[in-house]
VOGU-3710 file (C-alpha; in Angstrom, 3 decimals, decimal comma):
1> xxxxxxxxxx> -41,762/1,365/-40,416  -40,442/5,081/-39,539  -40,524/4,066/-35,749  -38,343/1,192/-36,256  -36,072/2,564/-38,098  -35,642/5,990/-35,640  -34,981/3,436/-32,566  -32,262/1,661/-34,504  -30,553/5,036/-35,008  -31,048/5,671/-31,472
11> xxxxxxxxxx> -29,031/2,581/-30,823  -26,313/3,711/-32,858  -26,565/7,028/-31,224  -25,996/5,869/-27,912  -23,022/3,388/-28,792  -21,273/6,395/-30,689  -22,224/9,235/-27,564  -20,558/6,015/-24,950  -17,389/5,349/-27,252  -17,038/9,686/-27,398
21> xxxxxxxxxx> -17,446/9,716/-23,708  -14,477/7,392/-22,971  -11,514/9,287/-20,707  -8,501/7,195/-22,301  -4,873/8,311/-21,080  -3,977/10,002/-24,059  -7,293/12,199/-24,151  -6,777/13,073/-20,628  -2,682/14,456/-21,749  -4,198/16,491/-24,088
31> xxxxxxxxxx> -6,926/18,073/-21,530  -3,560/18,909/-19,381  -1,847/20,345/-21,990  -4,911/22,678/-22,687  -5,560/23,701/-19,039  -2,494/23,267/-17,221  -3,504/25,451/-14,250  -6,250/23,599/-13,326  -4,068/20,381/-13,833  -1,497/21,464/-11,573
41> xxxxxxxxxx> -4,035/22,755/-8,601  -6,041/19,238/-9,163  -2,211/17,635/-8,946  -1,539/19,608/-6,012  -4,918/18,808/-4,035  -4,783/14,673/-5,037  -0,839/14,609/-4,057  0,258/17,006/-1,738  4,196/17,436/-0,742  5,001/15,933/2,369
51> xxxxxxxxxx> 7,672/17,619/4,007  9,900/16,414/7,026  12,814/18,237/8,501  15,524/16,207/10,397  17,982/18,023/12,479  21,406/16,646/13,241  23,463/17,862/16,051  27,492/17,276/15,226  30,088/17,480/18,738  33,809/18,457/17,229
61> xxxxxxxxxx> 35,646/17,089/20,097  38,598/18,988/19,048  36,851/22,531/19,025  35,653/21,200/22,642  38,983/20,609/23,674  40,213/23,887/22,815  37,286/25,476/24,770  38,302/23,524/28,209  42,068/24,734/27,269  40,994/28,533/26,777
71> xxxxxxxxxx> 38,327/28,083/29,823  41,454/26,523/32,178  43,585/29,719/31,137  40,879/32,307/31,712  40,398/31,038/35,359  44,226/31,859/35,831  43,828/34,934/34,396  40,904/35,776/36,295  42,460/34,358/39,555  45,286/36,568/39,141
81> xxxxxxxxxx> 43,311/39,874/38,283  41,036/39,317/41,976  44,536/39,135/43,608  45,956/41,915/41,196  43,071/44,374/42,263  41,624/44,629/39,002  43,810/47,198/36,940  42,151/48,389/34,010  45,459/47,491/32,134  44,207/43,398/32,883
91> xxxxxxxxxx> 40,851/44,058/32,044  41,910/45,129/28,133  44,014/41,711/28,251  40,925/39,576/29,034  38,964/40,998/26,155  41,589/39,927/23,862  41,739/36,438/25,207  37,450/36,365/24,891  38,032/37,583/21,348  40,646/34,635/20,785
101> xxxxxxxxxx> 38,026/31,583/21,930  37,232/29,104/19,135  34,323/28,582/17,212  31,159/26,941/18,523  31,145/23,478/19,276  28,216/22,417/18,139  26,934/22,436/14,609  23,445/22,082/13,517  22,436/20,515/10,124  18,997/20,861/9,452
111> xxxxxxxxxx> 17,910/18,410/6,069  14,839/19,172/4,569  13,110/16,392/2,546  10,279/16,996/0,514  8,932/14,398/-1,192  5,812/14,219/-3,914  2,962/12,022/-3,282  2,331/11,496/-6,736  5,129/9,719/-7,084  4,640/7,481/-4,331
121> xxxxxxxxxx> 1,501/7,103/-5,374  2,654/5,682/-8,587  4,897/3,358/-6,889  2,124/2,160/-4,647  -0,268/1,442/-7,606  2,380/-0,474/-9,952  3,491/-2,661/-6,534  -0,474/-3,257/-6,051  -0,811/-4,650/-9,483  2,032/-6,802/-9,265
131> xxxxxxxxxx> 1,038/-7,961/-6,007  -2,189/-8,988/-7,601  -0,846/-10,294/-10,979  1,608/-12,742/-8,105  -1,405/-13,633/-6,388  -3,381/-14,767/-9,259  -0,672/-16,704/-10,746  0,264/-18,029/-7,080  -4,056/-19,222/-7,607  -3,168/-20,555/-10,273
141> xxxxxxxxxx> -0,269/-23,010/-9,422  -2,072/-23,966/-6,179  -5,015/-25,273/-8,147  -2,542/-27,256/-10,794  -0,614/-28,816/-7,635  -3,874/-29,885/-6,479  -4,708/-31,465/-9,960  -1,590/-33,157/-10,041  -1,732/-34,550/-6,668  -5,126/-35,654/-7,190
151> xxxxxxxxxx> -3,721/-37,370/-10,431  -0,498/-38,873/-8,461  -2,614/-40,539/-6,288  -4,825/-42,329/-8,719  -2,248/-43,325/-10,805  -0,434/-44,787/-7,424  -3,572/-46,850/-7,002  -3,437/-48,247/-10,679  -0,341/-48,966/-10,298  -1,111/-50,858/-7,160
161> xxxxxxxxxx> -3,599/-53,083/-8,972  -1,380/-53,841/-11,667  1,464/-54,942/-10,066  -1,137/-57,658/-8,192  -2,770/-58,447/-11,674  1,179/-59,230/-12,877  1,728/-61,260/-9,902  -1,126/-63,245/-10,314  -0,911/-63,519/-13,988  2,871/-64,805/-12,945
171> xxxxxxxxxx> 1,563/-67,639/-10,452  -1,267/-68,503/-13,020  1,591/-69,108/-15,780  3,645/-71,201/-13,889  1,103/-73,129/-11,719  2,186/-76,314/-13,146  5,935/-75,741/-11,534  4,462/-74,151/-8,433  2,112/-77,587/-8,244  5,152/-79,953/-8,667
181> xxxxxx> 7,657/-78,231/-6,511  5,081/-78,402/-3,984  4,170/-82,034/-4,261  8,294/-82,708/-4,255  8,374/-81,250/-1,100  5,580/-82,599/0,414
//
């Protein structure tokens, strides 16, 4: 008697342990609030941040034209200096001309993008769930279509037989008139 009672208690104890050990999202949120550092480490290992760097080079045609014009003027100054024997006064003027050159023509823009893979995983999981739901609805619809097609073919067969029966009954009911018309024609 004692053995059977303790066996029943054991079943209840196992059942209670199974219920207590379930991890639902609410319990997980509480655990993550209690251990934020461990949660952050786990999230960073499961969902690392993906970083991409894109580089764009933008050319400014106005500045490029200014460079070409300035190069032409410098070329004339250098030619005149070479012909004049390179006085120091001309060298100072060249230095002033070099100081007034416009800015660099190419501008480099670096775009750094950081994406959280956790967010991507959530979107992927929700898309997978929607896809599974749509596939199950599609399977149910195809089964329904097959059933309706089979039922339609059966009804067409029955409809054909009913028309044959109606025509035969009409002939049977008007057999005397048909026979009298046949006698008159013959």
